[in-house]
C-alpha positions as CSV (number, residue, x, y, z in Angstrom):
1,M,9.7,-3.0,22.2
2,R,13.7,-2.8,22.8
3,K,14.1,-5.7,19.6
4,A,11.6,-3.0,17.9
5,R,13.7,0.1,18.5
6,V,17.0,-2.0,17.1
7,L,14.9,-3.1,14.2
8,L,14.0,0.2,12.9
9,S,17.3,2.0,14.1
10,V,19.4,-0.9,12.3
11,Y,16.9,-0.9,9.3
12,L,16.2,2.9,8.5
13,A,20.1,3.1,8.5
14,Y,20.1,0.7,5.9
15,M,17.9,2.6,4.1
16,L,19.3,6.1,4.2
17,E,22.3,4.2,2.7
18,Y,20.5,4.2,-0.8
19,R,18.4,7.6,-1.1
20,A,18.4,8.1,-4.8
21,E,16.6,4.8,-5.1
22,L,14.8,6.0,-2.4
23,F,13.7,9.3,-4.7
24,L,13.5,7.2,-7.7
25,W,10.8,4.9,-6.1
26,A,8.8,7.9,-4.9
27,L,9.4,8.9,-8.3
28,A,8.2,5.9,-9.6
29,G,4.8,6.0,-7.8
30,A,3.7,9.1,-9.4
31,L,1.1,7.5,-11.5
32,P,-2.2,9.1,-9.7
33,L,-0.6,12.4,-10.5
34,I,-0.7,12.0,-14.7
35,L,-3.8,10.4,-14.3
36,M,-5.4,13.4,-12.0
37,G,-4.0,15.4,-15.5
38,V,-6.0,13.5,-17.2
39,W,-9.2,13.3,-15.5
40,T,-9.8,17.5,-14.4
41,E,-9.4,17.6,-18.0
42,A,-12.4,15.3,-18.6
43,A,-14.0,17.1,-16.0
44,R,-14.2,20.5,-17.2
45,D,-16.0,19.3,-19.9
46,G,-18.0,16.2,-19.4
47,D,-20.4,15.7,-16.6
48,F,-19.5,13.6,-13.8
49,P,-19.6,13.5,-9.9
50,L,-16.5,15.2,-9.1
51,T,-15.4,18.4,-10.3
52,S,-11.9,19.1,-11.1
53,G,-10.4,20.6,-8.4
54,E,-12.0,18.0,-6.5
55,F,-10.3,15.2,-8.9
56,A,-7.2,17.1,-8.4
57,R,-7.3,16.7,-4.2
58,Y,-8.3,13.3,-4.4
59,F,-5.4,11.7,-6.8
60,L,-2.9,14.0,-4.4
61,M,-4.3,11.8,-2.1
62,V,-4.1,8.8,-3.7
63,F,-0.1,9.6,-4.3
64,L,0.3,10.0,-1.0
65,V,-1.9,7.1,0.3
66,R,0.1,4.8,-2.1
67,Q,3.7,6.5,-0.9
68,A,2.6,5.7,2.7
69,T,1.0,1.8,1.4
70,V,3.9,0.6,-1.2
71,V,4.7,-3.5,0.0
72,W,7.3,-5.6,-1.3
73,V,7.5,-8.2,0.8
74,V,7.0,-11.1,-1.3
75,W,9.9,-10.4,-4.0
76,E,11.7,-10.2,-0.6
77,F,10.4,-13.7,0.9
78,E,10.7,-15.4,-2.2
79,R,14.3,-14.5,-2.6
80,D,15.0,-15.7,1.0
81,V,13.0,-19.3,0.1
82,V,14.6,-19.7,-3.5
83,E,18.5,-18.6,-2.1
84,G,18.3,-20.5,1.1
85,R,18.7,-17.1,3.3
86,L,15.5,-18.0,5.2
87,S,17.8,-20.6,7.0
88,F,19.3,-18.2,8.8
89,R,16.5,-16.1,9.8
90,L,14.9,-19.2,11.2
91,L,17.7,-19.0,13.4
92,R,17.0,-15.6,15.2
93,P,14.4,-15.6,18.0
94,L,11.7,-13.4,15.9
95,D,9.4,-14.0,13.5
96,P,10.3,-12.8,9.8
97,F,7.0,-11.5,9.4
98,L,7.7,-8.4,11.9
99,D,11.3,-8.3,10.8
100,H,10.2,-7.4,6.8
101,L,7.4,-5.7,8.2
102,A,10.2,-3.2,10.5
103,A,12.0,-3.0,7.2
104,H,8.7,-1.3,5.1
105,V,8.3,0.9,8.2
106,A,11.7,2.0,8.0
107,E,11.4,2.7,4.3
108,R,8.6,5.2,5.1
109,L,10.6,7.1,7.6
110,A,13.4,7.3,4.9
111,R,10.9,8.4,2.1
112,L,9.5,11.2,3.3
113,P,11.6,14.0,2.8
114,F,11.3,12.8,-1.1
115,V,7.3,12.5,-1.1
116,V,7.2,15.9,0.5
117,L,9.3,17.7,-1.5
118,L,7.2,16.1,-4.6
119,T,4.3,17.1,-3.0
120,L,5.4,20.7,-3.0
121,L,5.9,20.6,-6.5
122,F,3.1,19.2,-7.1
123,F,0.9,22.1,-5.4
124,A,3.6,24.7,-7.4
125,L,1.9,22.9,-10.9
126,F,-1.5,22.7,-9.8
127,P,-2.9,25.3,-7.2
128,E,-5.9,24.2,-7.9
129,A,-5.5,21.1,-5.6
130,R,-4.1,23.0,-2.5
131,F,-6.6,22.8,0.8
132,L,-6.4,21.8,4.3
133,P,-8.4,18.9,5.9
134,K,-10.1,19.4,9.1
135,P,-8.3,18.2,11.9
136,G,-10.6,15.4,12.9
137,T,-10.8,14.2,9.1
138,F,-6.5,14.3,8.6
139,L,-6.6,12.2,12.0
140,L,-9.4,9.7,10.6
141,G,-7.4,9.4,7.4
142,L,-4.1,9.1,8.9
143,L,-5.5,6.0,10.7
144,L,-7.2,4.8,7.9
145,T,-3.8,4.8,5.9
146,L,-2.5,3.0,8.2
147,L,-5.1,-0.1,8.5
148,A,-4.5,0.2,4.8
149,F,-0.8,-0.5,5.2
150,L,-1.4,-3.3,7.2
151,L,-3.9,-5.0,5.4
152,R,-1.7,-4.9,1.9
153,Y,1.0,-6.3,4.0
154,T,-0.8,-8.9,5.1
155,M,-2.3,-10.0,2.0
156,Q,1.1,-9.7,0.2
157,Y,2.7,-11.7,3.2
158,A,0.2,-14.2,2.5
159,T,0.9,-14.7,-1.5
160,A,4.3,-14.6,0.0
161,M,3.8,-17.9,1.8
162,L,2.9,-19.4,-1.3
163,T,6.9,-19.9,-2.0
164,F,7.1,-22.9,-0.3
165,W,5.0,-24.6,-3.2
166,T,5.5,-22.3,-5.7
167,E,8.8,-20.6,-5.8
168,R,6.8,-17.8,-7.7
169,A,4.9,-16.4,-5.7
170,T,5.5,-13.2,-7.7
171,S,3.8,-14.3,-10.7
172,V,0.4,-14.4,-8.1
173,E,1.0,-11.0,-7.1
174,E,1.1,-9.6,-10.4
175,V,-2.2,-11.0,-11.1
176,F,-3.5,-9.4,-7.6
177,F,-1.6,-5.9,-8.6
178,L,-3.6,-6.0,-11.8
179,L,-7.0,-6.0,-10.0
180,Y,-5.4,-3.7,-7.3
181,L,-4.7,-1.0,-9.8
182,F,-8.6,-1.3,-11.5
183,L,-10.5,-1.2,-7.9
184,S,-8.2,-0.3,-5.3
185,G,-9.6,3.8,-7.0
186,T,-5.5,4.3,-8.4
187,I,-6.9,4.8,-11.6
188,A,-10.2,6.5,-10.9
189,P,-12.2,6.5,-7.7
190,L,-15.0,5.1,-7.7
191,E,-18.0,7.4,-7.8
192,V,-17.3,7.1,-12.0
193,F,-17.8,3.3,-11.9
194,P,-21.0,1.7,-12.9
195,E,-23.1,1.1,-10.0
196,A,-22.8,-3.1,-10.1
197,L,-19.0,-2.6,-10.4
198,R,-18.8,0.1,-7.4
199,S,-21.1,-2.6,-4.9
200,L,-18.4,-5.2,-6.4
201,A,-15.6,-3.7,-5.9
202,L,-16.7,-2.7,-2.2
203,L,-16.9,-6.2,-1.0
204,T,-13.6,-6.9,-2.4
205,P,-10.2,-5.8,0.1
206,F,-8.7,-3.7,-2.4
207,P,-10.7,-0.5,-2.3
208,Y,-10.0,-0.4,1.1
209,L,-5.6,-0.2,0.2
210,V,-6.6,3.5,-1.5
211,Y,-9.6,4.7,-2.2
212,L,-11.0,4.6,1.2
213,P,-8.3,6.7,2.9
214,A,-7.8,8.7,-0.1
215,A,-11.3,9.9,-0.4
216,L,-11.5,10.7,3.1
217,L,-8.4,12.6,3.2
218,A,-9.4,14.5,0.4
219,G,-12.4,15.7,1.9
220,Q,-15.3,13.9,-0.1
221,E,-17.8,12.3,1.6
222,V,-17.4,8.3,2.2
223,R,-19.5,5.5,4.1
224,L,-16.9,4.4,6.8
225,F,-19.6,2.1,8.1
226,P,-19.3,-1.0,6.8
227,G,-15.9,0.2,5.2
228,L,-14.1,0.0,7.9
229,W,-16.0,-3.2,8.9
230,V,-14.9,-5.4,6.0
231,M,-11.8,-3.8,5.5
232,L,-10.6,-5.4,9.2
233,L,-12.5,-8.2,8.1
234,W,-10.4,-9.2,5.3
235,G,-7.2,-8.3,7.4
236,L,-7.9,-10.8,10.1
237,L,-8.9,-13.3,7.1
238,F,-5.3,-12.9,5.1
239,L,-3.2,-12.6,8.7
240,G,-4.9,-16.0,9.3
241,L,-4.6,-17.4,6.1
242,S,-0.9,-16.4,6.2
243,R,-0.1,-18.1,9.7
244,L,-1.5,-21.3,8.3
245,L,0.3,-21.3,5.2
246,W,3.6,-20.3,7.4
247,R,2.9,-23.6,9.1
248,L,2.3,-25.4,7.1
249,G,5.4,-24.2,4.7
250,L,8.1,-24.4,6.8
251,R,7.3,-28.4,6.8
252,R,8.2,-28.1,3.1
253,Y,11.1,-25.8,3.4
254,S,14.4,-28.0,3.1
255,G,16.9,-24.9,2.8
256,H,17.7,-25.9,-0.6
257,G,20.2,-23.0,-1.6
258,A,21.6,-22.2,0.8
């Protein structure tokens, strides 16, 4: 716990040095707010399973969930390996998995004020999206958001381990990102998907990164089970895969670039 406290305090101070950049990062995640305008207008004139107000609340929650679950560890780890910086991390009595995780958690804390500011601006522009979730639903939604962050971090960390073999794991991550955008519920809620595509998407880890926590926080009816079990299964699978690739990759690592 002492290590965790020191890591968080150090990384939080580091992140606060880049407040303007953090604001730009938060603003760059405003895609759901843009899509919200498109879907709410479409719902007023078309036949959709959600009303315009429900679309607005859903995409607001998508915006907040994505702000809480953004991950960039594959880019950091790739630089560590290619530039030889991993050599210095290996000298520390701390697994890089936890080191990068602490940086992500600290960034969430530093990003929070900007996210609140953008949410208040959103409420001013779209008053129909204002609502108060039930306390139980809100707490469960926060728990699912935390699990979604851990799942996405574990997935991307497993992808980052490919750097030991390809040195360009970010290219693989870009392919996963396309699937993430389409299947996670970021572009459209799963209710508007064809039944066959929706059933297929629910077998992948992507809907649980955004759709499940966002829909729950927005007050929609969601099936927690077996969704939660699928989410935990994928998390354990990617965690085991990342640890296996880590052990195998260290045998190949030569510290080149250091």
